[in-house]
Every structure is written in structure tokens, then in C-alpha cells.
N, C-alpha and C positions, 0 to 999 in steps of 0.2 A: 253659523258662518260659515262659510261653505271651504276646501279645502282643498277640490280637486274642482275645477273649474272645466267646464268644455264653452269654446268660443264658436260660437255660431258669424258664418261673415255672409249678408246680405249681398248678395253684387249686384244687382241693379233691377231688379224692381218690376215695377209696372207704371208709375206714373211719369211726368212730365220735366222729368232734368237731362232729359239728353243735350237740350240747350245749354240747360247749366252750368256744365264741368264738361271739358275735352274727355277726362277718366273713366264718366261712366260708359261702360262696353254692350255696345248695339247687338251685333253680330257674333253668330254662336260660338266665331271661332275665337271672339275680344273674351264673351264672358264664360269660356272654358279656361281660354290662358291667362284670365281675370282667376279664377278658380284658385289654380294651379298655383298663382306665386302669391292668394293668402293662402294657403292649404302650407307651403314653404314657407308662410311667416307665422305659421302656428295657431293657423284657424283646426279647429275638428271638424269641424261640420258647413261645407260649403249649402246656402239654399238658394235658389235656381229659380229665377221667371227668366223669360225669353220672349225675347221683343222680334218689332216686322225689322230685316234689314235697312227695306228704303223706306222710311216713312219713323223707324224707330221707336213706333206706340207697341206698349202688349199685346202679348200674341198667347192664342191656347194653340197654335201649329207644332204637333207631336215632330213632326220631321225636326223643327227647330232644336224640340228640347236633346231630340234625339242626337245631334250636331253635340250640340253640350254637354251630351253625359256621358258619348263614347270617347270624345276627347281627350276627358276627363278620366278618364275609366283607362285609356289605352296608355296612359302619364305615368310620370318612374313617382309620381306622388301620393300617399294612399293620404284620403279623408271619405269619408260621411256622405254622402248626398243626399241630397232633401228638399227635393222640387216644389213648388208649391200647386194646390189645386185648387187657388183659389177666385182660379181667374172663369166669365161666366158667367158673373153676380148682379154685374154692375147691370140698373136702370137707369136712366132719365129720363123726367117724367116731365110735360109743360103744366109749367108751373102754374096758368088758366085753364087746363083742358087735359086735368092728370092723365082720364086715356091715352094721351097720346103721350104713344113713346119718341125721343128727340134720339136724334144721332149721337152715337157712343156708346146703347144703348145695347149688351153685350151678356143676356139671360137666356141661363141654360141649366136642364136641371140638376141636382145636385150626383148624379153617376157620371153625365153626357160632361163635367169636368173632369173626368178622370181616366182618359182615352191613353195620356203618358207614360200617365202611373204602370196603365195597366200594359201597358208594352214595353216597360224601360224597368219596372219595380225597383223604383230607387228604396232607399234603403229609409228615407221618412216620408212622406209630403203629408201637408197641411190639409188643418177641414177648417173655416173660418168659423167661428162657432156662435152667428144668429148676424140678425142682419144690423143696418145701422145709416143713419143718417153722415155721407163722406163730405166731411166739408161743408163750402158756403153753395149757390146753384142750389137746385134739384136732384141731385145724383145721391139715389142711394142702395146699396150695399144688401143684394137678398142674399138671406141664409135662415130661411126656414125651418124650424124644429123636424118635420116633413123632409126636407132633402136632407137636412144634414144626419140625419138616421140612415134616411137610404144610402148616402154617401160612407159612412160611417161601413156601414154594411159593406159595403161593396173593400174598404178598403183592407178590412178584416179578411175577406175573404181572398187576399187578393197579398197577405202574409203582410201589407211593408206599415210600419212602425206611425202611427197618426201622432202629429204634434197639432194639436189645439189650442187654436190662436183664438186669445181673449181677448174683445175689443173692450167691454166695459163693461160691467159687476154682474148682468142679467146673463153673461154669454157665460158669464163660470160655474153659474147657476146650471146654464143645461150643458155643459159641460162634465161638471160634476155629475148629472142623471142620465148623458153617456154610459160614464165608466160604470154607474151603480147598474142601468138593462147591462151590461154583457155587450157594448156594441164599440168600446176600447178593449185593446188588451193590456196587461199590464208587463213591464211599470204605463202606467198613465205621463206623458208627455205637455204639458203646461206652459205655453206662453203667451205672458201679461203683454200685450201689448199698447204702451203708454205715450196718449199726446195726437192721438192721430181724433181730427177735429171730425167726427164730436161725437165721441170715447169716451175712460176712462183720463182723465187730466194727467201729465206728468207732473206727478206732487206727491211730495215721497212718503206721507200718512194714506195715503190711496194706495200705493202699492203695499204698503205695510198690512193695508186692512185685507187685498184684497190675497195676499202670502196668508195671509190668515186663515183665511177661507179656503184652502189648498187637503188634498186631503193628508196625512201624518207621511205617505206613500209618492206622494210625488213626482218626478221627475219633474221644473219648472227650468225655466228663466222668465228672463222681461229684456224691454227694452224702449227708448225711449227715440224722439226723433229731434235731429239738429243736434244746437248745442249741447244739450242733454247728455248726447248718446251716451258721454264718456262717463260724467257723472255718475249713469246708469248702471254702468258699470260696476263701480263699487257700490252701488247701492244696491244691488241683485247679490253677492259675493256677500252683503255683510248680513242679508237675511237669509242666506241658505241659500245661494241663488246658482242658475249659472247663468251666460251674456250671449246677444249678439249687439254687434257693431256690423258696421258696410256703408258702403255707397246708396241701395234703397231709402234708409234711414235718414243719413249724412253725407251732406257731399264735402264737408273742411276738416282739417288736419285740426288746425287752427283759425281767428277770423282775421278770414282775407285768405286765406289759406289752403288750397284747391289738395281733396287726398286722392289717394285710390285706394282701393278694397287694401293692400296687401299692408302700404299704412296702417291703415286704420285696426290691423291687425295685429299690428306691432304693440300701437300705442294702449289698446285691450291689452296686450300681452303685459307690456310693465305696469299699469295698477296691478291683473291681479297678481304677479310673480312680489310689487311693491308692497302689496301687505300680505307676505308669508303665504301667497295660494299659490297650488301651482296645476300649470296649463295641461291640459286630459289629452291624450294624444289621440289618434281614429281609435286606436284598439282598446285603449283605458275608454272612449266613449261606448263602444261596441257592448262593454260589459257593463258601464251603467242604465244601456239602454233598452238589453240585452238582445243584441242582433247578433245577426250572423257573421263568424268570421268571414271577410274579404274573401 
């Protein structure tokens, strides 16, 4: 069991959730304010996506990231900043003519997913460690070994901690290869992402099996979608990991009750503390992850 638990709050994501809850932040100001509130509620880390303020769709626009990060850094809260670097991997195929790419395709190289990371130098950024049939239809998330090595090398050169996002067992295999090849600095940080169709299911035995595959010195967390979000907090802590909650992964505090990010952090904190564990402060998180002091 983990006794010193980092809570990450994933603030908004890029999914089609804006119309499903009024609490999903869209504008840079809303995303930053939600991150600040999550930090006040006890989040050790905030995980940041940005959205087009006009459409609510996920975006790679550097200016939007800049505004969110600068607002959080200028606030009176201390929190570890983790930006996504997963945008730019969407390939939507015509199922009858797979050489034709459909609307919604946003596919760039591994390095071209990182300009906001290069400019803003967050504490952490993500690296999605493999390709995936992303739900129903014909959307494929593309992250090839060549793209991943290129991206990991760039993140390492920037001095940013890499959080390797693992959506299936083969992704974990490749993430370990990146560490073995020296492309991810110690302490290697793994995020086990469960319940995303069609990756690793949100199944306790699957999580336990994946944890058994991690190196002994790994820093790891896991999360699951929707109603499994809070049970996964307990699962992760019991197996020795850290936790992630937030509106990117789940919109509800309980059945029919829509949540804010701060409320989800408060609930996760209550679970962690009721288990006899401690929620890590940002400074404690920096020590766990060997990050530079703020």
C-alpha cells in the first residue's frame, strides 16, 4: 500500500463532454480557475488540456496553453503542472476507403506535438505510449515507436519529466523499452489508463497484472473512467500507486450529481485519508518525482 499519495486532477481533456456538464471548463480562464480550485482542494498535480473557446473542441494552440499555465503560475496556489502532449495523434479513416482521411483527423509527428512544452517547460508532460482503436467508428490514435522515440528524446532534452500514459499491455512493454534505452529519465513515471475503449479494461485483475509488470523503482498511478473513478482511487493506493481524478475522466460525484474538479479531488482525498494514507503536497510530489523546486 502507498502511504504518501499524489493526487492528479485531469481538468478538462479533449473529449465531447462540454455539452454534458456545465462544470467542464472550456476557456483558458475557466481551465486555470478550475485547476486552482483543484489545488486548493488538495490536488498535488493538475493535468492540462486546452479547448477552442468558440467550439469547445480540443486544441493544440500554444497561446491557449500559455494563458492557462501563466494564470496558474501567477496564482497563490502551489501545484505541479502537467500538460498533455497527446494532441495531434487522431486519424479518422473512411472505412470503405482507408486511404481517405476524414474530418477530425489531426495527425502530426511526435516532435510537432510538443511546441507548447518547449515554450512553457511544465514540470511534467505526457507521452501516449502506443496506438489504439479509440472507441467505436474509425478513429485510430496513432503513436508509433518511431514517433515515441522522437518525442521522448525531445522531452528529455527539454528537461521536462515524462509521464508515460499506458492504455494497454503492449504500451507498457514499449514504455519499459524507452526506459531501458535511456530515453526516459529516472524516476520513470507511468500512468495506467484503464477503461478507455478499446484498451485495457477497468478490471482489478488487469490492473494487478500490469502493476506486476512495472519495474521495482517505478513511480506509477492509475485511473479508470466514469463510475469506476473513485473505486480506482482505492485500487491504486492498495497496490502501491498514486491516483488521478477529474472531469477529463468522469463527470459525476454520484449517480445523477454532476461534479466539479474540486469536488472530485475532495472525494479522492477523503478516500485516501480514510485508508490511513497521506495526500502528498506539491513539494512532496516534487521530491517523489525528483523535480526542481518551484
